[in-house]
Each structure stands twice: as C-alpha cells, then as structure tokens.
C-alpha positions as CSV (number, residue, x, y, z in Angstrom):
1,M,6.0,149.8,411.0
2,R,5.0,146.8,413.1
3,A,3.3,149.1,415.6
4,M,1.3,150.7,412.8
5,I,0.2,147.3,411.5
6,L,-0.7,146.1,414.9
7,F,-2.7,149.3,415.6
8,S,-4.6,148.9,412.4
9,V,-5.5,145.3,413.1
10,L,-6.7,146.1,416.6
11,F,-8.6,149.1,415.3
12,I,-10.7,147.1,412.7
13,S,-11.1,143.9,414.8
14,S,-14.7,142.9,415.3
15,C,-16.1,146.1,413.9
16,S,-18.7,144.1,411.9
17,T,-20.1,142.6,415.1
18,L,-20.2,146.0,416.8
19,I,-21.9,147.6,413.8
20,I,-24.6,144.9,413.6
21,K,-25.2,144.7,417.4
22,N,-25.7,148.4,417.4
23,D,-28.1,148.3,414.5
24,K,-30.0,145.1,415.0
25,G,-29.5,144.4,418.7
26,F,-29.1,141.1,420.4
27,G,-31.0,137.9,419.4
28,N,-29.4,137.1,416.1
29,P,-26.5,134.7,416.7
30,Y,-23.4,135.1,414.5
31,L,-24.9,137.9,412.4
32,G,-21.7,140.0,412.8
33,A,-19.6,137.3,411.2
34,E,-22.2,136.9,408.4
35,Y,-22.1,140.7,407.8
36,S,-18.3,140.7,407.8
37,Y,-18.2,137.9,405.2
38,K,-20.8,139.4,402.9
39,S,-19.5,142.9,403.1
40,H,-15.9,142.0,402.3
41,V,-17.0,139.7,399.4
42,C,-19.0,142.6,398.1
43,L,-16.1,145.0,398.5
44,S,-13.8,142.6,396.7
45,E,-16.2,142.3,393.8
46,L,-16.5,146.1,393.6
47,F,-12.7,146.5,393.4
48,L,-12.4,143.8,390.7
49,Q,-15.2,145.3,388.6
50,S,-13.6,148.8,389.0
51,Y,-10.3,147.5,387.5
52,I,-8.3,148.2,390.6
53,P,-7.5,144.7,391.9
54,F,-4.2,145.8,393.5
55,V,-6.3,147.1,396.5
56,L,-7.2,143.5,397.2
57,I,-3.7,143.1,398.6
58,V,-4.8,145.1,401.5
59,T,-8.6,144.5,401.8
60,V,-8.5,140.7,401.7
61,P,-6.2,140.2,404.7
62,L,-8.0,142.9,406.6
63,G,-11.4,141.2,405.8
64,A,-10.0,137.9,407.0
65,I,-8.9,139.4,410.2
66,D,-12.3,141.1,410.7
67,F,-14.2,137.9,410.0
68,V,-12.2,135.9,412.5
69,S,-12.4,138.5,415.2
70,S,-16.1,139.1,414.5
71,A,-16.7,135.3,414.8
72,A,-14.8,135.2,418.1
73,L,-16.8,138.2,419.5
74,D,-20.0,136.6,418.2
75,T,-19.1,133.5,420.1
76,L,-18.5,135.5,423.3
77,L,-21.9,137.2,422.8
78,L,-23.7,134.0,421.9
79,P,-25.3,133.5,425.4
80,A,-26.8,137.0,425.2
81,D,-28.0,136.4,421.6
82,L,-29.7,133.2,422.7
83,Y,-31.3,134.8,425.8
84,F,-32.8,137.8,424.0
85,D,-35.4,137.5,421.3
86,A,-34.5,138.9,417.9
87,K,-36.0,142.4,417.4
88,G,-35.7,142.3,413.7
89,E,-35.3,139.9,410.9
90,R,-32.0,138.5,409.8
91,N,-32.0,140.2,406.5
92,L,-28.8,142.0,405.6
93,D,-29.6,142.7,401.9
94,G,-30.3,146.4,402.5
95,K,-27.0,147.0,404.1
96,I,-24.7,145.2,401.7
97,C,-23.9,145.4,397.9
98,K,-25.6,148.6,397.0
99,F,-23.5,149.0,393.9
100,H,-25.2,146.2,391.8
C-alpha cells in the first residue's frame, strides 16, 4: 500500500510545470505553480458543485503535493525562465475552469 501511494505521489509530482513548460515554453517564471493552484481550485469547485465532495479527500492532498513540487521545479528552472524571453502572454484563462 505504501509503495502504491509513493508511486502515485512521484507520478503526479510537478506535472503542472511540465505541462506549462511544454505548452508555453520558458520565460514565464513560476507559471507552473500558478497553473497547479488554479487548476486544483477549479477542480475542487467542480466537485463541490457536482455534489460529490468525498472526492476532495483524494484531490486536495494530491493538489497540494503537485503545487509544492511544481513550485520546487519552477525554482530550479528560474534561471532558464529569466534568461529566455516569454514567447506568449501569461494568460491561463483558456486552459482552466471551462465548466463555468
């Protein structure tokens, strides 16, 4: 059981940073942590509005782990973000909260 929990934590770690760096490229510092925060808040609102709040028992801790690991990876990638110019704007509205 512990191995399965550890594998799932390692599997989702920093995925928000990797998604954003693949999509937007370098040049936007801490955009992965911002994406992680906004997407998990949106997901939590979706579950609360859908009357299935028991899923939050799983999604909130995983969101917290993803946020912390994304912030850590964003910190490691900060020199590259500061070196390269941003290719696009910092707008994440089109990628998050499409259920409203």
